[in-house]
Structures are given as structure tokens and as C-alpha cells.
Phi, psi and omega in degrees: 000132182243114180290159179229166180302137187244137169277154185225148183290131182239130165231116183259126177248130186255127171235122188221142169272148182244134177232127183072230184242007183242154181250153179247151179204167170266125180257151185240153180275346188237142168275324175237138182238131176249144179309131177097349178276150178276133181244131175255133178234143172212156178264123175272113181242011185294342182259013183294317180256155177295327177265109186300335181292343178268358183262066180272116179306333181292345179267000180265160168239148186225142178223117180260149176214152359294133186305327187290348181283338195240147174295321169219141185242021186239024180250162178293327178246140178226159176224145175199172181242103182280148177247351181202168180293143184198171178249130174248133179242153173218134178252121180242126182252123183285163180299335178274005178092358176291144178261138179237121180251121179238144181222137175228134176267119180257112176268115183252125180287129185294150174294149175219166183235156178242142174235115181278355179094177182285149173306148184250116173233109190214166179296317179220133181266349185299124179087356178284138181258127170276155182215110177260142181230158177220150178262039179257138178275357184266165171291140187236149173253124188257144176217127173256140180218134354286171182272000183300128175079009179256140176294322182204111184282000181245028173228156182291346189228060180288156177263135178281139181245118178083188176276118186234135168232111192198145170262119183253148169243129179245133183234133178245133180232138183293130181255064177224149186302317185271343183251006188299132179102342175287129189214166174211153184223164173206164179246153171215136182255133178241131182219128174267123177248029177295117180289159178230126178250131177224104181277358181088187181282170175306145184245135170246124177227160182275149178305129182103345175277164176242125177262126177249123176254138183237138178279336183086004179242160179287164181295338180293344177277135178293122180248129178236098177271150175273006179271123179303130179083352180282136178209164175076185189289344192235143172220142178248137184231141176228013175219156182295142183197150168266113190260131170231146183223135171236126176253148175232117183280168176304335179283356181087010179272145182243153173206149184222161173204162182217150178210149176261128177247118182239132174258131187241143170268005185114158179295146178266119186254152181231068178251142178289153179292327179208155184211140178243139186205166172277138188294330185288317180274338182066190178217149179256125174258124188252111182261015179299129182301152178295318178255118180271004185295335184262011180284176008281165189242153171240147185236133172235116177259145180295336178271010177092353182292157175229159184092173189288337188240135175236130176258122182244152181231355185237159176289156180146206177229136174237141182243151176221141174240121183245132180242140177264189185295337180267008181078008179283136187240156170223149179235154177218149178233134183232127178271134186242131173235111180262116178281145184295139173249156176302140178260120182248162188224030178292141177290150181300324174202156182210170182223140175233144179267081180295327183296315183281333183228072181294341183261358179286161178252120182253137188229148162242139186216153171235165184300143177277178173093359179272168188289326184206150175226140177215109179272159177288357170269355183094355179295124179265015185259168178274358180238131181240122174285130183253113180257336184218158174299156178154190180254129179239126183232143175224140173251123184246129181243132180268187187280355174254011173086008176273140183241154174225133177246135179216163182203165180212140174274127177253127176247151174267109187214128174246112184281336182298116177288148181229134176228118178241126179230124180291151183272356179199155168204163188229090177284063185251005176085009178272003177081007182236132178047051186278334185230156171266123182244132180271120180233161181168195181208142173055048178244132181238142177057048184288137168229109180244124186228134174258134181238149174275181186295343180261005177086013179275142180283130181243343179195148184221142173221150183233012181205149173298147183091347179293154181222152183236126182258018175095000182281158178278185180305128181073007174070022183283339182200164176266141177289158179284160170301155178133192184265139175231146178266149174231149174226142180229141171237141177196168167234165181221158179280119187271341182208163183300342179285349177096011178299128183268142176284177168287170179293137176248155180228148177213157179208163182183191182228156179226136175256125177261126184243132173228000000 
């Protein structure tokens, strides 16, 4: 137990003689005094005379009692270390011979100690309760530091949570108005000596190999293996076994671990020796071992595939090598016969200009002569009439039962660009044909400019739907009646993929009538 500095309860009572209009007193350096603290006292005589300049302490004489408390008791200020409550007196004689008798009562809070208990060294600290005590009669406030691993750091008896190795300081502080701050502390060391055994993960080894397991502890630690004849920190295995080990340290602490050791002749595969399939659909070969206990597995296929499944579409022979977690391998060979499937040639997507040629007949077709056809429209023929945009799919079956499915997206797309510009309009306010509107289809990056007869620009448009009401540049005036020329530059989209054409040009004339 290590004692600590204590604060002490102070009650100061003033007894003063009065001269003139001012009072004298003994002043202290502490508001609270704890046993063992140094206390400074001095006599304030500055108010003895009405004129403060006449109250020079050097002209006074002082006598403190009890004399035995002080190294010197004839100075204005004294220091001492009280161990118990007492009364201190001072006689001060003024320069004019007047006597001043001052008394102060010092209530000293007695020292107390804290005992954190014996150090804790145990196999497991989880759930152990610490218990600190104090020989103080007052109410105390408790604080443990650090708070790590404690159920509550502000009680004298916290519970340890988990495995803890820590040096703790416990402090008790007086919880009273006059004794607040007086405290004592102690230390306690907590250490968990719980051993941990880790034999590692489960082991897969190939038949004929030797597996060596280590406990990680010295031979001086008691080892209890479940393997007949095994002892000490190491055991060697050449056959599959469920291994368990319990160690006991000289402190009597125990720890256990278990591990599975499996010896393998290689993964057992369940692949057919040969397989026949239709070339269009192919076949999936699954090399997943029958027994998964020795995994994880790695797969190497002769056709370059990885993973347990390989999908093949052609005749030939394929080989696979499968390795388990111990590096033990097995191989399999499969003969493949791919039966012919119908070969189709539908485009991946196509476009028809339904808008410009509504009466035309549009067709999708696949080769004829097969046993059966089935379109997603219900059509049983090799030729499908396309009336609308959409997705068209067909399944074709040959005479040996192999099928091929193919499909095409059909879009409605007219690549031919159209630009329509009226040759006259009449912005005269009668509500008919008042504006010139630029109309068309599939025009990109349009530049449309109207010029007067002298070649001056009077109006410009950059998109379809723009309109001109006959005003001049900036709308500052209306153009005169007559003929105006226009020129246009544009590009257009040539296919559904968005390919743009080269720049195209067009020109014509417009007559303004009023």
C-alpha cells in the first residue's frame, strides 16, 4: 500500500483587535488543510493606522505560539506542517506600543490510507472483482485509472471484464464540503496468465507424407495429447486423425485446441469417360470432387478453362487436373462428340424504313430444310414477315434433335435526310401563313441562313422547327417584300449506330409577300 498526499479540513476563526477603522487578522495559504500539508500564516497589519504609509510591518514585533511548531516564531509570516487540529496565536506589538492578540483555529482533516488489495495473478481475470478499502470515516469518491477492462471505474469494487494485464491506480477523495480534495491512492497489478494453444487450421496432406504439429510451449509444460504414445510439445502423424491437445502450465492454468488432419490420395472425380451433345448448346463438364472435405480445390483444364465447370462445344478430348488443399492431385479424361446443330445467319440487328415505305414487305429468314422452326411470334416457317420494330427470335431443330436459337433486333430507321423549306410566306398580320418554318428529318449540325439580294444575312437558324416572321437582323425592322435566297449546311445519321455523314449543302429561294 502506498500513501498519498492528503487534503485536510480547514475552519478558520478570526479574533482581531480594532484600532481606528480597520481590522487586523491572520491569513492562511489554504482554504482546505489536509494532514501533512504545509500551511503558511501571516499577520495583516496594514490597517492598523488610518494612514497606510505608517503601517510598516518592519516596525512591528511578532510572537507566535505554540512556539514548538515553528522554526522561528518572531516573524510576520510563519510556516509549519500540522498533523492535527489546533489553535495558533500571535501577539503583535505596534510601533506605538499597542498590543494586538490574534487567534486562528485550524481544523486539520486527519490522514487516511487506501488499500487496493493484493496483486492479482491468475489464469483468467474475466469476472474477478477488485476490492479497495480506506480507513477514512468520511464519504469518499472513488476513481480507478485507467478504466480499461473495468465494469465501473467509479466504485471501490469494479469487476474485471475479459483477460486483463494492467497496473491500476485507485484514488479515494473526501466527498465533504470542508474536506473536499483530501485524498489517498494505492496501486494494484493485475495480470492474466491464461495460456493459449493454437495448433493452426485443419491440415490436408498427401498419403505418404508426415504432418508435424507443435504446441508452441516448452517441454516443462504438461502436454496431454489424445494420440496414443504422444507426449511433449510435438507430435508426428502419418494417418488421418482428430487431434486434441490440453496443456497445463506450472501455475495450474489449462488451455486446449483441436485440429483435423486428413491424408488424401487425391480428389475423387465423377466425370464421364465420354459424352455426346449438340454443338450449339454444348455440354458442361463438372469436375467438382465427390468429397469436399479436402478442399479448397484448384482446377486446370486442357482447354484453358479454370474453375470446376468447363463448357465445351466441339468434338475432341479434354483433360482436367484437380488439386486439393494438400496439393494432392487427380486427373480425368473425357472424350467429346459434338453433333451438328443448324447454322443460322440472322444479323445481330437491322433497320427498316417503315415510315418512307409503309407498303413494302420486310422479311427475316434462316436457311430452309430443317425439321422444325419456331419464331417468338408463333410463326413455324423459316421466313418471318416484319411489320413493326422489335426483337425477333427463332429456334431451329434439325432431324437429329439438335436446336439452334438466334435472334435480331429490328429498328425503325430512315437514313434519307429531308429538308423542307416553303418558297413563300406572308407576314401581313392576317393570321395565315405568317411565318417561315424550317422542317425536315434526320438533320444534324444544321446551319440555315437567309440572305437578301445584296448577299447580306438577314436570318439564321440552327435547328429544325425554327421560324422566321420576316424581321431583319436583331428584329430591328421588317424586311421588304421580294425574293430572298437561303443556303443550308448539315450532316445526317447514316445508320442506327449513329455514324454521321459528310457535310451536305442545299440552297433555294423564299418570297416575302405582304
